[in-house]
PLY file of the C-alpha trace (Angstrom):
ply
format ascii 1.0
element vertex 156
property float x
property float y
property float z
element edge 155
property int vertex1
property int vertex2
end_header
-14.27 -6.48 16.09
-13.78 -9.32 13.60
-10.89 -11.74 14.12
-10.24 -11.88 10.41
-11.04 -9.81 7.30
-10.55 -10.81 3.65
-9.65 -8.06 1.32
-11.81 -8.75 -1.79
-13.43 -11.97 -2.80
-11.86 -14.44 -5.21
-9.41 -11.75 -6.36
-7.04 -13.88 -8.44
-8.12 -11.86 -11.45
-7.77 -8.68 -9.51
-10.22 -6.16 -8.03
-11.48 -2.73 -9.07
-11.04 -3.19 -12.78
-9.38 -2.15 -14.99
-6.71 -0.57 -12.80
-6.74 -3.35 -10.20
-6.76 -6.33 -12.60
-4.00 -8.98 -12.46
-2.87 -7.42 -15.78
-1.79 -4.33 -13.74
-0.17 -6.11 -10.80
1.45 -2.87 -9.30
-1.90 -1.06 -9.02
-3.69 -4.20 -7.98
-1.14 -4.64 -5.12
-1.58 -0.98 -4.15
-5.35 -1.43 -3.85
-4.98 -4.54 -1.76
-2.39 -2.97 0.38
-4.71 0.09 0.91
-7.48 -2.38 2.05
-5.09 -3.99 4.47
-3.95 -0.66 5.84
-7.59 0.45 6.41
-8.33 -2.75 8.36
-5.12 -2.44 10.41
-5.79 1.15 11.20
-9.00 0.04 13.01
-7.24 -2.85 14.90
-3.67 -4.00 14.06
-4.43 -7.56 15.44
-7.01 -8.39 12.82
-5.85 -11.26 10.64
-5.85 -10.51 6.94
-6.91 -13.23 4.39
-6.41 -13.06 0.67
-9.16 -15.14 -0.96
-8.56 -16.52 -4.43
-10.74 -18.94 -6.40
-8.04 -21.53 -7.30
-8.69 -24.54 -5.05
-7.00 -27.08 -7.21
-5.09 -24.94 -9.59
-1.64 -24.70 -8.12
0.28 -22.92 -10.89
-2.33 -20.15 -11.03
-2.39 -19.78 -7.30
1.33 -19.52 -7.10
1.39 -16.93 -9.95
-1.08 -14.73 -8.11
0.51 -15.05 -4.62
4.08 -14.43 -6.03
2.67 -11.30 -7.71
1.41 -9.84 -4.39
4.33 -10.95 -2.29
6.97 -9.53 -4.62
5.00 -6.23 -4.20
5.18 -6.70 -0.38
1.30 -6.95 0.09
0.99 -7.86 3.80
-1.38 -10.89 4.57
-1.69 -13.64 7.01
-3.90 -16.39 5.52
-4.45 -17.82 2.05
-8.16 -18.40 1.28
-9.24 -20.73 -1.57
-12.57 -21.43 -3.15
-13.15 -24.92 -4.22
-15.93 -26.06 -6.64
-15.08 -29.36 -8.36
-16.60 -28.33 -11.69
-14.14 -25.35 -11.87
-11.24 -26.21 -9.47
-10.42 -29.80 -10.13
-10.56 -32.92 -7.95
-10.22 -33.19 -4.19
-6.78 -34.55 -4.84
-5.94 -31.41 -6.78
-7.24 -29.34 -3.77
-5.08 -31.35 -1.39
-1.99 -31.18 -3.49
-2.45 -27.35 -3.93
-3.01 -26.64 -0.26
-0.08 -28.82 0.81
2.23 -27.05 -1.60
1.01 -23.70 -0.71
1.72 -24.31 2.99
5.17 -25.59 2.16
6.00 -22.66 -0.23
4.61 -19.82 1.80
4.53 -20.98 5.45
1.01 -19.54 5.74
-2.18 -20.93 7.01
-4.83 -21.93 4.45
-8.65 -21.83 4.59
-11.11 -23.17 2.13
-13.08 -19.93 2.26
-15.93 -20.94 -0.12
-17.28 -24.38 -1.16
-20.44 -26.35 -1.29
-19.66 -29.90 -2.44
-17.80 -32.86 -0.98
-18.06 -31.40 2.47
-16.51 -34.31 4.39
-13.63 -34.65 1.98
-12.88 -30.91 1.88
-12.86 -30.83 5.69
-10.52 -33.77 5.86
-8.11 -32.11 3.47
-8.21 -28.79 5.28
-7.68 -30.21 8.75
-4.88 -32.60 7.79
-2.56 -30.02 6.37
1.14 -30.20 7.64
1.81 -28.23 10.83
-1.93 -27.79 11.40
-1.92 -24.96 8.87
-5.47 -25.70 7.74
-7.51 -23.24 9.78
-11.03 -23.99 8.64
-13.73 -24.22 5.91
-16.66 -22.05 5.06
-19.67 -23.49 3.22
-21.06 -21.09 0.56
-24.76 -21.44 -0.31
-25.52 -24.00 2.48
-28.95 -24.72 1.14
-27.72 -25.40 -2.30
-26.56 -29.06 -2.49
-24.03 -29.23 -5.29
-23.72 -32.87 -4.43
-27.08 -33.52 -6.15
-25.70 -32.00 -9.40
-22.49 -34.13 -9.12
-24.41 -37.31 -8.38
-26.70 -36.76 -11.34
-23.70 -36.15 -13.60
-21.97 -39.26 -12.35
-25.08 -41.29 -12.99
-25.37 -39.99 -16.54
-21.68 -40.85 -17.21
-21.96 -44.47 -15.90
0 1
1 2
2 3
3 4
4 5
5 6
6 7
7 8
8 9
9 10
10 11
11 12
12 13
13 14
14 15
15 16
16 17
17 18
18 19
19 20
20 21
21 22
22 23
23 24
24 25
25 26
26 27
27 28
28 29
29 30
30 31
31 32
32 33
33 34
34 35
35 36
36 37
37 38
38 39
39 40
40 41
41 42
42 43
43 44
44 45
45 46
46 47
47 48
48 49
49 50
50 51
51 52
52 53
53 54
54 55
55 56
56 57
57 58
58 59
59 60
60 61
61 62
62 63
63 64
64 65
65 66
66 67
67 68
68 69
69 70
70 71
71 72
72 73
73 74
74 75
75 76
76 77
77 78
78 79
79 80
80 81
81 82
82 83
83 84
84 85
85 86
86 87
87 88
88 89
89 90
90 91
91 92
92 93
93 94
94 95
95 96
96 97
97 98
98 99
99 100
100 101
101 102
102 103
103 104
104 105
105 106
106 107
107 108
108 109
109 110
110 111
111 112
112 113
113 114
114 115
115 116
116 117
117 118
118 119
119 120
120 121
121 122
122 123
123 124
124 125
125 126
126 127
127 128
128 129
129 130
130 131
131 132
132 133
133 134
134 135
135 136
136 137
137 138
138 139
139 140
140 141
141 142
142 143
143 144
144 145
145 146
146 147
147 148
148 149
149 150
150 151
151 152
152 153
153 154
154 155
């Protein structure tokens, strides 16, 4: 049995469109809750993660999480994707993760990232109350760092 299951992947815009889009938060919450119930029917001890693609976008992350929490969607861990070209700076990621821990009291994981590995790990593992539970590299053979270094060289 797995220790943790994420319901959907980067679901801040919803899942199973159009009914499950963020524009239909009630039905979106029902779909997520059904996924949670399915997992828990197999093993109630499995930890549930909601994975959103908003590493450094605090206002959008809060909007999504508030939508599911007001609809009583049960989950244990907040998962974030972090790609600097879409999700801001490492400082944005750090501020977002710190604020999410304070606001929701839940553990946070960087569930998907490729670049700035040392910096992202440092942010994740230095969250208040040891609430950073890990990081998962996506596309480990793809080195986004090369893309970022080339961009930086062109800009200088």
